[in-house]
Gaussian input, Z-matrix of N, CA and C with variables (Angstrom, degrees):
# hf/3-21g

backbone

0 1
 N
 C     1     B1
 C     2     B2     1     A1
 N     3     B3     2     A2     1     D1
 C     4     B4     3     A3     2     D2
 C     5     B5     4     A4     3     D3
 N     6     B6     5     A5     4     D4
 C     7     B7     6     A6     5     D5
 C     8     B8     7     A7     6     D6
 N     9     B9     8     A8     7     D7
 C    10    B10     9     A9     8     D8
 C    11    B11    10    A10     9     D9
 N    12    B12    11    A11    10    D10
 C    13    B13    12    A12    11    D11
 C    14    B14    13    A13    12    D12
 N    15    B15    14    A14    13    D13
 C    16    B16    15    A15    14    D14
 C    17    B17    16    A16    15    D15
 N    18    B18    17    A17    16    D16
 C    19    B19    18    A18    17    D17
 C    20    B20    19    A19    18    D18
 N    21    B21    20    A20    19    D19
 C    22    B22    21    A21    20    D20
 C    23    B23    22    A22    21    D21
 N    24    B24    23    A23    22    D22
 C    25    B25    24    A24    23    D23
 C    26    B26    25    A25    24    D24
 N    27    B27    26    A26    25    D25
 C    28    B28    27    A27    26    D26
 C    29    B29    28    A28    27    D27
 N    30    B30    29    A29    28    D28
 C    31    B31    30    A30    29    D29
 C    32    B32    31    A31    30    D30
 N    33    B33    32    A32    31    D31
 C    34    B34    33    A33    32    D32
 C    35    B35    34    A34    33    D33
 N    36    B36    35    A35    34    D34
 C    37    B37    36    A36    35    D35
 C    38    B38    37    A37    36    D36
 N    39    B39    38    A38    37    D37
 C    40    B40    39    A39    38    D38
 C    41    B41    40    A40    39    D39
 N    42    B42    41    A41    40    D40
 C    43    B43    42    A42    41    D41
 C    44    B44    43    A43    42    D42
 N    45    B45    44    A44    43    D43
 C    46    B46    45    A45    44    D44
 C    47    B47    46    A46    45    D45
 N    48    B48    47    A47    46    D46
 C    49    B49    48    A48    47    D47
 C    50    B50    49    A49    48    D48
 N    51    B51    50    A50    49    D49
 C    52    B52    51    A51    50    D50
 C    53    B53    52    A52    51    D51
 N    54    B54    53    A53    52    D52
 C    55    B55    54    A54    53    D53
 C    56    B56    55    A55    54    D54
 N    57    B57    56    A56    55    D55
 C    58    B58    57    A57    56    D56
 C    59    B59    58    A58    57    D57
 N    60    B60    59    A59    58    D58
 C    61    B61    60    A60    59    D59
 C    62    B62    61    A61    60    D60
 N    63    B63    62    A62    61    D61
 C    64    B64    63    A63    62    D62
 C    65    B65    64    A64    63    D63
 N    66    B66    65    A65    64    D64
 C    67    B67    66    A66    65    D65
 C    68    B68    67    A67    66    D66
 N    69    B69    68    A68    67    D67
 C    70    B70    69    A69    68    D68
 C    71    B71    70    A70    69    D69
 N    72    B72    71    A71    70    D70
 C    73    B73    72    A72    71    D71
 C    74    B74    73    A73    72    D72
 N    75    B75    74    A74    73    D73
 C    76    B76    75    A75    74    D74
 C    77    B77    76    A76    75    D75
 N    78    B78    77    A77    76    D76
 C    79    B79    78    A78    77    D77
 C    80    B80    79    A79    78    D78
 N    81    B81    80    A80    79    D79
 C    82    B82    81    A81    80    D80
 C    83    B83    82    A82    81    D81
 N    84    B84    83    A83    82    D82
 C    85    B85    84    A84    83    D83
 C    86    B86    85    A85    84    D84
 N    87    B87    86    A86    85    D85
 C    88    B88    87    A87    86    D86
 C    89    B89    88    A88    87    D87
 N    90    B90    89    A89    88    D88
 C    91    B91    90    A90    89    D89
 C    92    B92    91    A91    90    D90
 N    93    B93    92    A92    91    D91
 C    94    B94    93    A93    92    D92
 C    95    B95    94    A94    93    D93
 N    96    B96    95    A95    94    D94
 C    97    B97    96    A96    95    D95
 C    98    B98    97    A97    96    D96
 N    99    B99    98    A98    97    D97
 C   100   B100    99    A99    98    D98
 C   101   B101   100   A100    99    D99
 N   102   B102   101   A101   100   D100
 C   103   B103   102   A102   101   D101
 C   104   B104   103   A103   102   D102
 N   105   B105   104   A104   103   D103
 C   106   B106   105   A105   104   D104
 C   107   B107   106   A106   105   D105
 N   108   B108   107   A107   106   D106
 C   109   B109   108   A108   107   D107
 C   110   B110   109   A109   108   D108
 N   111   B111   110   A110   109   D109
 C   112   B112   111   A111   110   D110
 C   113   B113   112   A112   111   D111
 N   114   B114   113   A113   112   D112
 C   115   B115   114   A114   113   D113
 C   116   B116   115   A115   114   D114
 N   117   B117   116   A116   115   D115
 C   118   B118   117   A117   116   D116
 C   119   B119   118   A118   117   D117
 N   120   B120   119   A119   118   D118
 C   121   B121   120   A120   119   D119
 C   122   B122   121   A121   120   D120
 N   123   B123   122   A122   121   D121
 C   124   B124   123   A123   122   D122
 C   125   B125   124   A124   123   D123
 N   126   B126   125   A125   124   D124
 C   127   B127   126   A126   125   D125
 C   128   B128   127   A127   126   D126
 N   129   B129   128   A128   127   D127
 C   130   B130   129   A129   128   D128
 C   131   B131   130   A130   129   D129
 N   132   B132   131   A131   130   D130
 C   133   B133   132   A132   131   D131
 C   134   B134   133   A133   132   D132
 N   135   B135   134   A134   133   D133
 C   136   B136   135   A135   134   D134
 C   137   B137   136   A136   135   D135
 N   138   B138   137   A137   136   D136
 C   139   B139   138   A138   137   D137
 C   140   B140   139   A139   138   D138
 N   141   B141   140   A140   139   D139
 C   142   B142   141   A141   140   D140
 C   143   B143   142   A142   141   D141
 N   144   B144   143   A143   142   D142
 C   145   B145   144   A144   143   D143
 C   146   B146   145   A145   144   D144
 N   147   B147   146   A146   145   D145
 C   148   B148   147   A147   146   D146
 C   149   B149   148   A148   147   D147
 N   150   B150   149   A149   148   D148
 C   151   B151   150   A150   149   D149
 C   152   B152   151   A151   150   D150
 N   153   B153   152   A152   151   D151
 C   154   B154   153   A153   152   D152
 C   155   B155   154   A154   153   D153
 N   156   B156   155   A155   154   D154
 C   157   B157   156   A156   155   D155
 C   158   B158   157   A157   156   D156
 N   159   B159   158   A158   157   D157
 C   160   B160   159   A159   158   D158
 C   161   B161   160   A160   159   D159
 N   162   B162   161   A161   160   D160
 C   163   B163   162   A162   161   D161
 C   164   B164   163   A163   162   D162
 N   165   B165   164   A164   163   D163
 C   166   B166   165   A165   164   D164
 C   167   B167   166   A166   165   D165

   B1=1.4453
   B2=1.5249
   B3=1.2515
   B4=1.4560
   B5=1.5138
   B6=1.2827
   B7=1.4587
   B8=1.5248
   B9=1.3277
   B10=1.4657
   B11=1.5295
   B12=1.3018
   B13=1.4648
   B14=1.5236
   B15=1.3226
   B16=1.4679
   B17=1.5252
   B18=1.3293
   B19=1.4601
   B20=1.5237
   B21=1.3163
   B22=1.4676
   B23=1.5184
   B24=1.3182
   B25=1.4657
   B26=1.5270
   B27=1.3255
   B28=1.4610
   B29=1.5258
   B30=1.3210
   B31=1.4625
   B32=1.5135
   B33=1.3167
   B34=1.4587
   B35=1.5272
   B36=1.3137
   B37=1.4605
   B38=1.5269
   B39=1.3274
   B40=1.4627
   B41=1.5217
   B42=1.3296
   B43=1.4632
   B44=1.5271
   B45=1.3148
   B46=1.4658
   B47=1.5230
   B48=1.3125
   B49=1.4626
   B50=1.5210
   B51=1.3287
   B52=1.4628
   B53=1.5213
   B54=1.3154
   B55=1.4691
   B56=1.5241
   B57=1.3323
   B58=1.4647
   B59=1.5259
   B60=1.3288
   B61=1.4550
   B62=1.5240
   B63=1.3187
   B64=1.4673
   B65=1.5249
   B66=1.3184
   B67=1.4623
   B68=1.5280
   B69=1.3268
   B70=1.4590
   B71=1.5268
   B72=1.3133
   B73=1.4589
   B74=1.5325
   B75=1.3230
   B76=1.4544
   B77=1.5265
   B78=1.3063
   B79=1.4590
   B80=1.5227
   B81=1.3215
   B82=1.4519
   B83=1.5268
   B84=1.3299
   B85=1.4509
   B86=1.5308
   B87=1.3178
   B88=1.4584
   B89=1.5221
   B90=1.3064
   B91=1.4552
   B92=1.5168
   B93=1.3102
   B94=1.4540
   B95=1.5144
   B96=1.3152
   B97=1.4608
   B98=1.5251
   B99=1.2925
   B100=1.4577
   B101=1.5219
   B102=1.3273
   B103=1.4613
   B104=1.5217
   B105=1.3008
   B106=1.4665
   B107=1.5251
   B108=1.3339
   B109=1.4654
   B110=1.5267
   B111=1.3157
   B112=1.4611
   B113=1.5256
   B114=1.3360
   B115=1.4660
   B116=1.5183
   B117=1.3196
   B118=1.4673
   B119=1.5270
   B120=1.3314
   B121=1.4626
   B122=1.5269
   B123=1.3148
   B124=1.4580
   B125=1.5229
   B126=1.3187
   B127=1.4721
   B128=1.5260
   B129=1.3273
   B130=1.4639
   B131=1.5284
   B132=1.3274
   B133=1.4644
   B134=1.5233
   B135=1.3322
   B136=1.4590
   B137=1.5263
   B138=1.3155
   B139=1.4692
   B140=1.5295
   B141=1.3367
   B142=1.4626
   B143=1.5273
   B144=1.3295
   B145=1.4628
   B146=1.5299
   B147=1.3182
   B148=1.4619
   B149=1.5227
   B150=1.3323
   B151=1.4662
   B152=1.5239
   B153=1.3338
   B154=1.4628
   B155=1.5216
   B156=1.3201
   B157=1.4671
   B158=1.5231
   B159=1.3424
   B160=1.4667
   B161=1.5251
   B162=1.3377
   B163=1.4591
   B164=1.5001
   B165=1.3354
   B166=1.4820
   B167=1.4997
   A1=107.56
   A2=117.86
   A3=121.73
   A4=109.92
   A5=113.46
   A6=119.42
   A7=108.09
   A8=117.47
   A9=119.72
   A10=111.38
   A11=115.97
   A12=121.49
   A13=111.35
   A14=117.68
   A15=119.87
   A16=111.09
   A17=117.45
   A18=121.48
   A19=110.22
   A20=116.42
   A21=121.26
   A22=110.31
   A23=117.63
   A24=121.33
   A25=111.37
   A26=117.45
   A27=120.94
   A28=110.99
   A29=117.24
   A30=120.59
   A31=111.58
   A32=117.24
   A33=120.73
   A34=110.60
   A35=116.53
   A36=120.85
   A37=110.15
   A38=117.01
   A39=121.30
   A40=110.98
   A41=117.22
   A42=121.77
   A43=110.61
   A44=118.05
   A45=120.77
   A46=111.70
   A47=117.37
   A48=120.68
   A49=110.64
   A50=117.87
   A51=120.77
   A52=111.08
   A53=117.01
   A54=120.85
   A55=109.67
   A56=117.14
   A57=120.68
   A58=110.86
   A59=116.98
   A60=119.96
   A61=111.92
   A62=116.70
   A63=120.02
   A64=110.18
   A65=117.36
   A66=120.57
   A67=112.34
   A68=117.32
   A69=119.97
   A70=109.16
   A71=117.15
   A72=121.33
   A73=111.64
   A74=117.56
   A75=125.50
   A76=113.82
   A77=117.08
   A78=120.08
   A79=110.03
   A80=116.29
   A81=119.65
   A82=111.95
   A83=118.32
   A84=119.66
   A85=113.92
   A86=118.42
   A87=120.55
   A88=110.56
   A89=115.28
   A90=120.93
   A91=108.73
   A92=115.34
   A93=120.80
   A94=107.61
   A95=118.40
   A96=121.24
   A97=113.93
   A98=118.13
   A99=120.60
   A100=109.68
   A101=115.26
   A102=119.55
   A103=109.99
   A104=115.97
   A105=120.19
   A106=112.20
   A107=118.97
   A108=120.69
   A109=110.41
   A110=116.72
   A111=120.77
   A112=109.67
   A113=116.74
   A114=121.15
   A115=110.37
   A116=116.66
   A117=120.31
   A118=110.95
   A119=116.85
   A120=120.42
   A121=111.15
   A122=116.65
   A123=120.31
   A124=110.68
   A125=117.69
   A126=120.70
   A127=110.22
   A128=117.16
   A129=120.03
   A130=111.17
   A131=117.19
   A132=120.72
   A133=110.85
   A134=116.69
   A135=120.72
   A136=110.37
   A137=116.59
   A138=119.80
   A139=110.79
   A140=117.06
   A141=120.01
   A142=110.94
   A143=117.01
   A144=120.29
   A145=111.16
   A146=116.51
   A147=120.26
   A148=109.85
   A149=117.02
   A150=120.41
   A151=110.73
   A152=116.90
   A153=120.68
   A154=110.11
   A155=115.89
   A156=119.77
   A157=112.28
   A158=116.88
   A159=118.92
   A160=111.86
   A161=116.72
   A162=120.41
   A163=115.67
   A164=116.72
   A165=117.35
   A166=111.94
   D1=-175.76
   D2=-179.97
   D3=-173.41
   D4=-160.92
   D5=178.67
   D6=-79.34
   D7=131.98
   D8=179.64
   D9=-61.80
   D10=143.52
   D11=-177.62
   D12=-61.10
   D13=-36.74
   D14=-179.04
   D15=-63.62
   D16=-35.97
   D17=177.66
   D18=-64.28
   D19=-43.62
   D20=179.37
   D21=-63.99
   D22=-44.57
   D23=-178.88
   D24=-63.38
   D25=-42.70
   D26=179.95
   D27=-63.16
   D28=-43.26
   D29=179.74
   D30=-68.80
   D31=-35.89
   D32=178.44
   D33=-64.18
   D34=-43.86
   D35=178.59
   D36=-62.32
   D37=-42.94
   D38=178.76
   D39=-59.44
   D40=-46.88
   D41=-179.42
   D42=-64.69
   D43=-41.22
   D44=178.47
   D45=-63.19
   D46=-36.23
   D47=177.23
   D48=-67.79
   D49=-38.60
   D50=176.55
   D51=-63.33
   D52=-43.50
   D53=178.63
   D54=-60.97
   D55=-41.52
   D56=179.00
   D57=-62.01
   D58=-42.86
   D59=179.62
   D60=-64.12
   D61=-39.52
   D62=178.53
   D63=-66.28
   D64=-39.04
   D65=-179.97
   D66=-69.27
   D67=-22.59
   D68=176.27
   D69=-58.06
   D70=-35.53
   D71=179.67
   D72=-76.58
   D73=-5.69
   D74=177.07
   D75=58.60
   D76=20.03
   D77=178.33
   D78=-88.73
   D79=-40.43
   D80=-177.64
   D81=-78.39
   D82=-13.64
   D83=-175.00
   D84=-106.44
   D85=-3.47
   D86=-179.09
   D87=-131.15
   D88=164.39
   D89=176.44
   D90=-72.60
   D91=136.80
   D92=-176.95
   D93=-109.14
   D94=132.23
   D95=-170.47
   D96=-109.95
   D97=27.01
   D98=176.44
   D99=-105.48
   D100=171.59
   D101=177.60
   D102=-61.06
   D103=154.24
   D104=-175.10
   D105=-62.69
   D106=-32.87
   D107=178.98
   D108=-64.93
   D109=-44.03
   D110=179.45
   D111=-67.00
   D112=-40.23
   D113=178.82
   D114=-58.45
   D115=-45.59
   D116=-179.66
   D117=-61.58
   D118=-42.76
   D119=179.22
   D120=-62.62
   D121=-41.24
   D122=-178.68
   D123=-68.13
   D124=-43.29
   D125=178.16
   D126=-60.31
   D127=-44.93
   D128=179.69
   D129=-64.47
   D130=-37.11
   D131=177.74
   D132=-65.34
   D133=-44.62
   D134=179.25
   D135=-63.02
   D136=-43.64
   D137=178.71
   D138=-62.42
   D139=-38.73
   D140=177.42
   D141=-64.58
   D142=-40.78
   D143=178.35
   D144=-64.44
   D145=-39.76
   D146=178.31
   D147=-64.54
   D148=-44.15
   D149=178.86
   D150=-62.73
   D151=-39.50
   D152=177.82
   D153=-63.33
   D154=-41.58
   D155=-178.52
   D156=-65.77
   D157=-39.29
   D158=-178.94
   D159=-85.97
   D160=-9.46
   D161=175.45
   D162=78.99
   D163=32.23
   D164=177.49
   D165=-104.97

């Protein structure tokens, strides 16, 4: 047996939607020219905003 295909498909769709939301901010899809500390803070902020928007 294994993991049901419907479970895999549902999770894949969820992850793809999260990636799309992160790319809306254009941070994950372009080169970022700030110091690495600032970059990390911005990525974490964007991820928090995405999580807030999806309600998780």
